[in-house]
C-alpha positions in Angstrom: -1.2 -11.7 -29.7 0.7 -9.4 -27.2 3.5 -11.2 -25.4 3.7 -10.8 -21.5 6.5 -8.5 -20.3 9.5 -10.6 -19.4 11.0 -10.8 -15.9 14.2 -8.8 -16.9 12.0 -6.1 -18.5 9.9 -5.7 -15.4 13.0 -5.5 -13.2 14.5 -3.0 -15.6 11.4 -0.8 -15.5 11.4 -0.7 -11.6 15.1 -0.1 -11.4 15.0 2.6 -14.1 12.2 4.4 -12.5 14.1 4.5 -9.2 17.3 5.9 -11.0 15.2 8.5 -12.9 13.6 9.8 -9.8 16.7 10.1 -7.8 18.5 11.9 -10.7 15.7 14.3 -11.1 15.6 15.2 -7.4 19.4 15.7 -7.2 19.5 17.9 -10.3 16.4 20.0 -9.6 16.5 20.3 -5.7 18.8 23.4 -5.6 16.7 25.3 -8.1 13.7 26.4 -5.9 11.9 25.8 -2.6 9.2 23.9 -4.4 11.7 21.5 -6.1 13.5 21.0 -2.7 10.1 20.0 -1.2 9.9 17.5 -4.2 13.2 16.0 -3.5 12.4 15.7 0.3 9.0 14.2 -0.6 10.7 11.5 -2.7 12.7 10.4 0.4 9.4 10.5 2.4 7.5 8.6 -0.3 10.0 5.8 -0.4 10.5 5.3 3.2 6.8 5.8 4.2 5.6 3.7 1.4 8.0 0.8 2.4 6.9 1.3 6.1 3.2 1.2 5.3 3.5 -2.0 3.2 5.7 -3.6 6.0 3.3 -2.9 8.7 0.3 -3.7 6.5 1.7 -7.3 5.8 2.6 -7.8 9.4 -1.0 -7.0 10.4 -2.6 -8.7 7.3 -0.9 -12.1 7.3 -1.8 -13.4 10.8 -5.3 -11.8 10.8 -6.1 -13.2 7.3 -4.7 -16.6 8.3 -6.8 -16.7 11.5 -10.0 -15.6 9.6 -9.5 -18.2 6.9 -8.6 -21.2 9.0 -9.3 -20.4 12.7 -12.6 -20.2 14.6 -15.4 -18.4 13.0 -15.2 -15.7 15.6 -12.1 -14.5 14.0 -13.7 -14.2 10.6 -16.7 -12.4 12.2 -14.5 -10.0 14.0 -12.3 -9.3 10.9 -15.5 -8.7 8.8 -16.9 -6.3 11.5 -13.6 -4.4 11.6 -13.4 -4.0 7.9 -17.0 -2.9 7.6 -16.4 -0.3 10.3 -13.2 1.0 8.6 -14.9 1.1 5.3 -17.8 3.1 6.6 -15.5 5.9 8.0 -14.1 8.5 5.6 -10.5 7.8 5.2 -9.5 11.5 5.4 -11.3 11.6 8.8 -9.5 8.6 10.1 -6.2 10.1 8.9 -6.9 13.3 10.6 -7.7 11.5 13.8 -4.4 9.5 13.5 -2.4 12.8 12.9 -4.0 14.3 16.1 -3.3 11.1 18.1 0.3 10.6 16.7 3.2 12.6 18.2 5.5 11.7 15.4 5.4 11.2 11.7 6.8 7.7 12.1 3.9 6.8 14.4 1.4 8.3 11.9 2.8 6.2 9.1 2.8 2.9 11.1 -0.9 3.6 12.1 -1.8 4.1 8.5 0.0 0.8 7.8 -2.1 -1.0 10.4 -5.2 0.7 8.9 -4.3 -0.6 5.5 -3.5 -4.0 6.9 -7.2 -4.6 7.8 -8.1 -4.2 4.1 -5.2 -6.5 3.1 -6.2 -9.1 5.8 -9.7 -9.3 4.3 -8.3 -9.7 0.8 -6.0 -12.4 2.0 -9.0 -14.2 3.8 -11.2 -13.9 0.7 -8.5 -15.3 -1.7 -7.8 -18.2 0.7 -11.5 -19.2 0.9 -11.8 -18.8 -3.0 -8.8 -21.2 -3.5 -10.3 -23.6 -0.9 -13.6 -23.6 -2.6 -12.0 -24.3 -6.1 -9.6 -27.0 -4.9 -11.1 -30.6 -4.8 -8.1 -32.2 -3.2 -9.2 -31.4 0.2 -12.7 -32.9 -0.4 -16.0 -31.2 0.7 -15.7 -29.1 3.8 -17.1 -25.8 5.1 -15.6 -22.6 3.7 -12.7 -21.2 5.7 -12.1 -24.6 7.5 -8.9 -25.5 5.9 -6.4 -26.7 8.7 -3.8 -24.0 9.7 -0.8 -26.2 8.6 -2.3 -26.9 5.3 -3.1 -23.3 4.7 0.5 -22.2 5.5 2.1 -24.8 3.3 -0.2 -24.8 0.3 -2.4 -21.7 0.4 -0.1 -18.9 1.7 2.3 -18.6 -1.2 -0.7 -18.4 -3.7 -2.8 -16.0 -1.6 0.1 -13.5 -1.1 0.0 -12.6 -4.8 -3.0 -10.2 -4.6 -1.5 -8.6 -1.6 1.6 -7.8 -3.4 -0.4 -6.3 -6.2 -2.5 -4.2 -3.9 0.5 -3.0 -2.0 1.9 -1.5 -5.2 -0.6 1.3 -4.8 0.6 2.3 -1.2 2.6 5.3 -2.4 -0.2 6.6 -4.5 -2.7 6.0 -1.7 -0.6 7.8 0.8 0.1 10.8 -1.4 -3.5 11.2 -2.3 -4.5 11.0 1.4 -1.8 13.5 2.3 -2.9 15.9 -0.5 -6.5 15.6 0.8 -5.5 16.4 4.4 -3.5 19.4 3.0 -6.5 20.7 1.0 -8.9 20.3 4.0 -6.5 22.2 6.3 -6.1 19.2 8.6 -2.4 18.6 8.1 -0.2 19.6 11.0 2.1 22.6 10.3 5.2 20.7 11.6 4.7 17.7 9.2 7.5 16.8 6.9 7.5 18.3 3.3 5.8 15.6 1.0 4.5 15.2 -2.5 0.9 15.5 -1.0 1.9 18.9 0.3 2.9 20.0 -3.2 -0.4 18.7 -4.7 -2.8 19.8 -2.0 -1.5 23.3 -1.2 -3.8 26.2 -1.9 -1.2 27.9 -4.1 1.1 25.1 -5.2 4.3 25.5 -7.3 3.0 24.4 -10.8 6.2 22.7 -12.0 6.8 21.0 -8.6 3.2 19.8 -8.3 3.3 18.4 -11.9 6.6 16.7 -11.2 5.3 15.2 -8.0 2.1 13.8 -9.8 4.2 12.4 -12.6 6.6 10.7 -10.0 3.6 9.2 -8.2 2.4 7.7 -11.5 5.8 6.4 -12.5 6.5 5.0 -9.1 3.1 3.2 -8.9 3.4 1.7 -12.4 6.9 0.5 -11.7 5.8 -1.2 -8.3 3.0 -2.6 -9.9 4.9 -4.2 -12.7 7.4 -5.5 -10.1 4.8 -6.9 -7.7 2.8 -8.5 -10.6 6.0 -10.4 -11.3 6.0 -11.7 -7.7 2.3 -12.6 -7.9 2.8 -14.4 -11.2 5.8 -16.4 -9.7 3.8 -17.4 -6.7 0.6 -18.5 -8.5 
């Protein structure tokens, strides 16, 4: 039987991945324009990924809590918003946000709010699932757990899946950026990113390969770290 990865090993994986990426960027950046774009893309991936996760959690937690414990109107409105968002092509939504945003930071925050709707529904579903499986509260309608009880007893547990889902934020952002670049919808004045390297019509092969490998490494490391948080909260 395979033993689970220990806490120290997961933290070492996350820290080691960060150190490797920084060292690679520092060493290779002076060699070519494509590698300089890779190094600047690393900075953007870290800052934008952290911003998206932060904004998404700020949006998801109150909306998910209201949908799980508040009036049924909140649940219906969140369901409608998530259905609407899922029906629209993500690349189209991102292109509209780019056109609406005057700065890259505004675009990133708007993407975080967009991602927050998905996480809010995930939080709501997890809270309702736990409520249905917990017999301590006695029989009651789904989604009717009192707010105080939800905050004290449910919130730490339902945050676990949100952390795990958030670990894919950098990969999601990079794939979306690459699709916008490939479709010609990326503004010319946008910052150099890994998505630019992956979606450009004539990309630098080594820089694109390095960017793709870095996305995989960073995603796996974040997933291992956030799985640790989810396990400790469950």
